[in-house]
N, C-alpha and C positions, 0 to 999 in steps of 0.2 A: 410325489405325494400331493393330493388335493386338500385344500383347506375347506373345512366344513363349518357352517354357521347353523346352529340349532335354535329354532324358535318354538317355544312352548310356554303357554301361560301358567300351567300348573307346575309349581316348583318340584314336587315329588316326581312327577312324570319326567320333567326336564332333567333332573339329576339321574333318574333311572336310564334315560336314553344315553346320557354321557357315559355311565358306568356299565351298561348292559353288554356292550360289545367291545371287542379289542379293535378300536377304530384304526390304530396304526397298522395292524395286520391286514386290514382291508384297504389300505392305501390312503387313509385320511388322517389329517391332524385337525383337532377341534380348535377353530379360531375363536369361537365364543359360543356361549349358550345364553340366550336372552329370553325375556318374558313377553315382549309385545312388538308390534310392527314399528313403533317409533324407535325402539332399541335396535331393530334390524337395520333401519335406515341409517342410524348413527354408526353402527359397526361397518356397514357397507361403504359409507362415506370415508370412514377412517382407514379401513383396509378391506377391500372387496374380497369376499370368499368365493371359491370356485363353485361350491354347492350350498344351497339353502335347503335345510330340512324343516318342513313346517306342515301343519295340518291345513285343512281347507280354511279359507278366510271367513271370519265373522266380520263383515264389513262395517258394522255399526260400532265395533268395540276396539279399543286399544290401538288405534292407528292403522289397523289392517287395511282400511279403505285407501289411505294414503300410500301404504306399502304397495298394494295392488296397482294403483294408478302410476306410481313411480316406476315400477317394473315394466309396465305396459309401454312406457316411453321408449 
């Protein structure tokens, strides 16, 4: 089973993504569902996920620029 980290800034959409699918049946366990790039970095430092589900980056907001730069390394 793969661990999945979900990153979405809109709370309602984030909760919907978590609940909309039977992630376990698809071979995923949800490691965390977070709001912004800073939280992604914190979660990945604590326990790296196998898959990151996120929308395209808005590099001027919420740490997404740092997230993109750190993943590029």
